[in-house]
C-alpha positions as CSV (number, residue, x, y, z in Angstrom):
1,M,155.2,152.9,-101.7
2,S,156.3,154.8,-104.8
3,K,157.5,153.3,-108.1
4,K,161.0,154.6,-107.3
5,D,161.3,152.3,-104.3
6,S,164.1,149.7,-104.9
7,L,163.8,146.0,-104.6
8,E,165.7,146.3,-101.3
9,D,163.1,148.8,-100.0
10,R,160.2,146.6,-101.0
11,S,161.9,143.6,-99.5
12,L,162.4,145.4,-96.2
13,L,158.8,146.7,-96.1
14,F,157.6,143.1,-96.7
15,F,159.9,141.8,-93.9
16,F,158.5,144.4,-91.4
17,R,154.9,143.8,-92.4
18,F,155.2,140.0,-92.5
19,F,156.8,139.7,-89.0
20,G,154.4,142.4,-87.8
21,R,151.5,140.0,-88.4
22,L,153.1,137.2,-86.3
23,P,152.6,137.0,-82.5
24,L,155.1,139.3,-80.7
25,G,156.5,136.4,-78.6
26,L,157.3,134.4,-81.7
27,V,159.1,137.3,-83.4
28,T,161.1,138.3,-80.4
29,G,161.9,134.7,-79.6
30,L,163.2,134.0,-83.1
31,A,165.3,137.2,-83.1
32,A,166.7,136.4,-79.6
33,G,167.5,132.8,-80.7
34,L,169.5,133.9,-83.7
35,A,171.4,136.5,-81.7
36,W,172.3,133.9,-79.1
37,L,173.7,131.6,-81.7
38,S,175.7,134.5,-83.2
39,C,177.5,135.0,-79.9
40,W,179.2,131.6,-80.3
41,L,180.6,132.4,-83.7
42,P,184.3,133.3,-84.0
43,L,185.0,136.9,-83.0
44,S,186.2,137.6,-86.5
45,V,182.7,136.9,-87.8
46,A,180.5,138.0,-84.9
47,S,180.9,141.7,-85.4
48,A,177.8,142.8,-83.4
49,Y,178.8,140.6,-80.5
50,R,182.4,141.8,-80.7
51,T,181.2,145.5,-80.5
52,V,179.0,144.8,-77.5
53,L,181.8,142.8,-75.8
54,V,184.3,145.6,-76.3
55,N,182.0,148.3,-75.0
56,I,181.1,146.3,-71.9
57,L,184.7,145.3,-71.1
58,L,185.7,149.0,-71.4
59,C,182.8,150.4,-69.3
60,Y,182.7,147.6,-66.7
61,P,186.3,146.4,-66.5
62,H,185.8,145.2,-62.9
63,L,183.6,142.4,-64.2
64,G,186.4,140.5,-65.8
65,Y,186.2,138.8,-69.1
66,R,184.0,135.9,-68.2
67,E,181.3,137.9,-66.5
68,G,181.5,140.6,-69.1
69,A,181.0,138.0,-71.9
70,R,177.9,136.7,-70.1
71,L,176.5,140.2,-69.9
72,A,177.4,140.8,-73.6
73,R,175.5,137.7,-74.6
74,R,172.4,138.7,-72.6
75,T,172.6,142.2,-74.0
76,L,172.8,141.1,-77.7
77,V,169.9,138.6,-77.1
78,G,167.8,141.4,-75.6
79,L,168.8,143.9,-78.3
80,A,167.8,141.5,-81.0
81,A,164.4,140.9,-79.3
82,T,164.0,144.7,-79.1
83,F,164.5,145.0,-82.9
84,G,162.0,142.2,-83.3
85,E,159.5,144.3,-81.3
86,Y,159.8,147.1,-83.8
87,T,158.1,145.1,-86.6
88,H,155.0,145.5,-84.4
89,V,155.7,149.0,-83.2
90,W,156.1,150.3,-86.8
91,T,153.3,148.3,-88.5
92,R,150.5,147.9,-85.9
93,P,148.2,150.4,-84.2
94,P,150.0,152.3,-81.4
95,E,147.4,151.2,-78.9
96,E,148.9,147.7,-79.0
97,S,152.4,148.9,-78.2
98,L,151.1,151.3,-75.5
99,A,149.3,148.4,-73.9
100,R,152.7,146.9,-73.0
101,I,153.5,149.9,-70.8
102,R,152.4,148.7,-67.3
103,S,154.0,151.5,-65.2
104,V,155.1,155.1,-65.6
105,T,157.1,157.0,-63.0
106,G,157.6,160.8,-63.0
107,L,154.8,161.7,-65.3
108,E,153.2,164.2,-62.9
109,A,156.4,166.3,-62.7
110,L,156.4,166.5,-66.5
111,R,152.7,167.6,-66.5
112,E,153.5,170.2,-63.9
113,A,156.2,171.7,-66.1
114,R,153.7,171.8,-68.9
115,R,151.0,173.4,-66.8
116,A,153.5,176.1,-65.8
117,G,154.2,176.9,-69.4
118,R,157.9,176.0,-69.2
119,P,159.7,174.6,-72.2
120,V,160.8,171.0,-71.7
121,L,163.9,169.1,-72.9
122,L,163.7,165.3,-72.8
123,L,167.0,163.5,-72.9
124,T,166.4,160.0,-74.1
125,L,168.6,157.0,-74.6
126,H,168.8,153.6,-76.5
127,Q,167.5,151.5,-73.7
128,S,165.2,148.5,-73.8
129,S,162.0,149.2,-75.8
130,W,163.1,152.8,-76.6
131,E,160.3,153.5,-79.1
132,L,157.6,153.3,-76.5
133,P,158.2,156.4,-74.4
134,N,157.8,158.6,-77.5
135,L,154.4,157.0,-78.2
136,L,153.4,157.5,-74.5
137,L,154.4,161.1,-74.4
138,G,153.0,162.2,-77.8
139,P,149.5,163.0,-76.4
140,E,150.9,164.7,-73.2
141,L,152.4,167.8,-74.7
142,P,153.5,169.3,-78.1
143,M,156.8,167.5,-78.7
144,T,159.4,167.8,-81.4
145,V,161.6,164.7,-81.7
146,F,165.0,164.6,-83.4
147,Y,165.7,161.5,-85.4
148,Q,168.4,160.0,-87.7
149,T,167.2,159.4,-91.2
150,Q,167.3,155.8,-92.5
151,G,169.2,154.8,-95.6
152,S,165.9,153.9,-97.2
153,E,163.2,156.5,-97.9
154,A,160.5,153.9,-97.7
155,I,161.7,152.7,-94.2
156,T,162.1,156.3,-93.0
157,E,158.5,157.0,-94.1
158,L,157.3,153.8,-92.3
159,V,159.2,154.6,-89.0
160,T,158.2,158.3,-89.1
161,R,154.5,157.6,-89.6
162,A,154.6,155.2,-86.6
163,R,156.5,157.5,-84.3
164,E,154.2,160.4,-85.1
165,S,151.0,158.3,-84.7
166,T,150.3,159.6,-81.2
167,G,151.0,163.3,-81.7
168,S,154.7,164.0,-81.7
169,T,156.5,165.7,-84.6
170,L,159.7,164.3,-86.0
171,V,162.4,166.4,-87.5
172,P,165.8,165.3,-88.9
173,A,168.9,165.8,-86.8
174,D,170.3,168.5,-89.2
175,S,170.2,172.2,-89.5
176,R,166.6,172.2,-90.6
177,G,165.6,170.1,-87.6
178,I,167.6,172.2,-85.2
179,R,165.7,175.3,-86.4
180,A,162.4,173.5,-85.8
181,G,163.6,172.5,-82.3
182,L,164.6,176.0,-81.4
183,A,161.2,177.3,-82.5
184,A,159.5,174.6,-80.4
185,L,161.3,175.6,-77.2
186,A,160.7,179.3,-77.9
187,R,157.0,178.5,-78.0
188,G,157.3,176.8,-74.6
189,E,156.9,173.2,-76.0
190,A,159.0,170.1,-75.6
191,V,162.0,168.8,-77.6
192,A,163.3,165.2,-77.3
193,I,166.9,164.3,-78.2
194,L,168.7,160.9,-78.1
195,A,171.6,162.0,-75.9
196,D,173.7,158.9,-76.1
197,H,174.6,158.8,-79.8
198,A,178.1,159.4,-81.2
199,P,177.8,162.7,-83.2
200,H,179.9,163.1,-86.3
201,G,180.7,166.8,-86.1
202,S,184.1,167.6,-84.8
203,N,182.7,170.7,-83.0
204,N,181.3,168.3,-80.4
205,P,183.8,167.8,-77.6
206,Q,185.4,164.7,-76.1
207,V,183.8,164.2,-72.7
208,P,184.2,161.2,-70.3
209,F,181.5,158.5,-70.7
210,F,182.0,155.7,-68.2
211,G,185.4,157.4,-67.6
212,I,186.5,157.1,-71.3
213,P,186.7,160.2,-73.6
214,A,183.9,160.0,-76.1
215,R,182.6,162.6,-78.6
216,T,179.4,164.0,-77.1
217,S,176.7,166.1,-78.7
218,N,176.8,169.6,-77.3
219,L,173.3,170.4,-78.7
220,P,171.5,169.7,-75.3
221,W,173.9,172.0,-73.5
222,K,173.3,174.8,-76.0
223,L,169.5,174.4,-75.8
224,I,169.6,174.4,-72.0
225,R,171.8,177.5,-71.8
226,R,169.6,179.4,-74.3
227,Y,166.0,178.4,-73.3
228,R,166.4,177.3,-69.6
229,P,163.9,174.4,-70.1
230,V,162.9,171.9,-67.5
231,V,165.1,168.9,-68.3
232,F,164.2,165.2,-67.8
233,F,165.9,161.9,-68.6
234,V,163.4,159.6,-70.2
235,G,163.8,155.8,-70.7
236,C,162.3,152.5,-70.0
237,H,163.0,148.9,-69.1
238,R,161.3,145.6,-69.3
239,R,160.3,143.9,-66.1
240,G,160.5,140.3,-67.0
241,S,158.7,140.3,-70.4
242,H,158.0,142.4,-73.5
243,H,154.5,142.9,-72.1
244,D,155.6,144.5,-68.9
245,V,157.5,147.7,-69.6
246,E,158.1,150.5,-67.1
247,V,158.8,154.1,-68.4
248,Y,160.7,156.5,-66.2
249,I,160.8,160.3,-66.4
250,D,163.6,161.5,-64.1
251,P,164.3,165.1,-63.3
252,A,167.8,165.9,-64.6
253,P,170.5,166.2,-62.0
254,E,172.2,169.6,-61.3
255,G,175.1,170.7,-63.5
256,L,173.6,170.3,-67.0
257,D,173.2,174.1,-67.2
258,D,176.8,174.8,-66.1
259,E,178.4,177.7,-68.0
260,D,181.3,175.4,-68.8
261,E,180.4,173.1,-71.7
262,T,182.7,170.3,-70.6
263,R,181.4,170.2,-67.0
264,A,177.8,170.3,-68.2
265,L,178.3,167.5,-70.7
266,A,180.2,165.4,-68.1
267,A,177.1,165.7,-65.9
268,L,174.9,164.7,-68.8
269,N,177.1,161.6,-69.5
270,E,177.1,160.7,-65.8
271,G,173.3,160.9,-65.8
272,L,173.2,158.5,-68.8
273,A,175.7,156.1,-67.2
274,E,173.7,155.9,-64.0
275,R,170.5,155.0,-65.9
276,I,172.3,152.5,-68.2
277,S,173.8,150.8,-65.2
278,R,170.5,150.2,-63.6
279,W,169.7,147.6,-66.3
280,P,173.0,147.2,-68.2
281,D,171.7,144.1,-70.2
282,Q,168.9,146.3,-71.7
283,Y,171.2,148.9,-73.2
284,H,172.1,149.2,-76.8
285,W,175.8,148.4,-76.4
286,A,176.2,147.8,-80.1
287,I,176.5,151.6,-80.6
288,K,180.2,152.4,-81.4
289,R,180.3,155.2,-78.9
290,F,184.1,155.3,-78.6
291,R,185.0,155.0,-82.3
292,L,186.1,158.7,-82.5
293,G,188.9,159.5,-80.0
294,P,190.7,162.7,-79.3
295,T,193.2,162.0,-82.1
296,G,190.8,160.6,-84.7
297,K,189.2,157.3,-85.5
298,R,189.9,154.3,-83.3
299,K,190.0,150.7,-84.6
300,L,188.8,149.1,-81.4
301,Y,185.6,147.6,-83.0
302,G,187.4,146.0,-86.0
303,P,189.3,142.8,-86.3
304,E,192.4,144.6,-84.9
305,V,190.9,144.3,-81.4
306,I,190.6,140.5,-81.4
307,P,194.1,139.8,-80.1
308,H,193.3,142.1,-77.2
309,L,190.1,140.3,-76.5
310,R,191.9,137.0,-76.5
311,Q,194.4,138.3,-74.1
312,A,191.7,139.6,-71.8
313,R,190.0,136.2,-71.9
314,R,193.2,134.4,-70.9
315,E,193.7,136.7,-68.0
316,N,190.0,137.1,-67.2
317,R,190.1,140.9,-67.1
318,G,188.4,143.9,-68.7
319,L,189.9,146.3,-71.3
320,R,191.6,149.6,-71.1
321,I,191.1,152.2,-73.8
322,E,194.8,153.1,-73.8
323,D,195.8,149.5,-74.7
324,L,193.5,149.3,-77.8
325,P,194.2,150.4,-81.4
């Protein structure tokens, strides 16, 4: 930690290191309990729960409000527990985190691509304990991983050091990072991209995600068209506890290399939606994926959406994007 680190930076580092020393079950249980309590606050106050609820009611309108709200509560509780996990992932030896992975599917196909000398593109998502697959795959092959910088330099350094601890190389998701990713694929190495985030650049098209237009990063499509890598979806889920995690490495479906950008990205989003729906309560529904619509910013995550949520609750139905602000 440098002398330039702010009081906030030092406080955050102390927070991570303090909770990193506590038993994992205690940390995740405390985080989950606080999240569960927040679900019962007024919607005007419970902004994280409100965001999760809006996304679930939009993506699974057939559930109705009551079932959607139950799923939203389970999701927020699980998400808080996941964040609790990261006090351990980012501050403890990687072997402790890797020991929680009890099963891996699809690893041999990835190894075969590596033996064949093919470049590899890994499309990851914010699902369950999403830091663990990176630690698992770091020793398997040379891997460049895109990441979003944190607001704090001290936290960025902490997280980067942890993520690179098993061999991967992190690069920021900017022009410099993209150049590094291009060079890696040209060398026949692997690149990992979080494919479910909401990109800021307006050059990224609106593509259906759970049937709703959402700004979608076109970087994976550009890399696929240029380097023809072997493409995999990579994620994980918890099988009952934080000490029983399964990592999956799925061959990507056909269509991601389509010459038409929109069709290719629609296939990518369909692949993401399929994997999210396997364990919907373990997905990071707090991402404001639909905040940028075809005509600009939407207000569907702010207080303006509360009357629509109340109406949906009275009628026990989901939400439609065209009805929201």
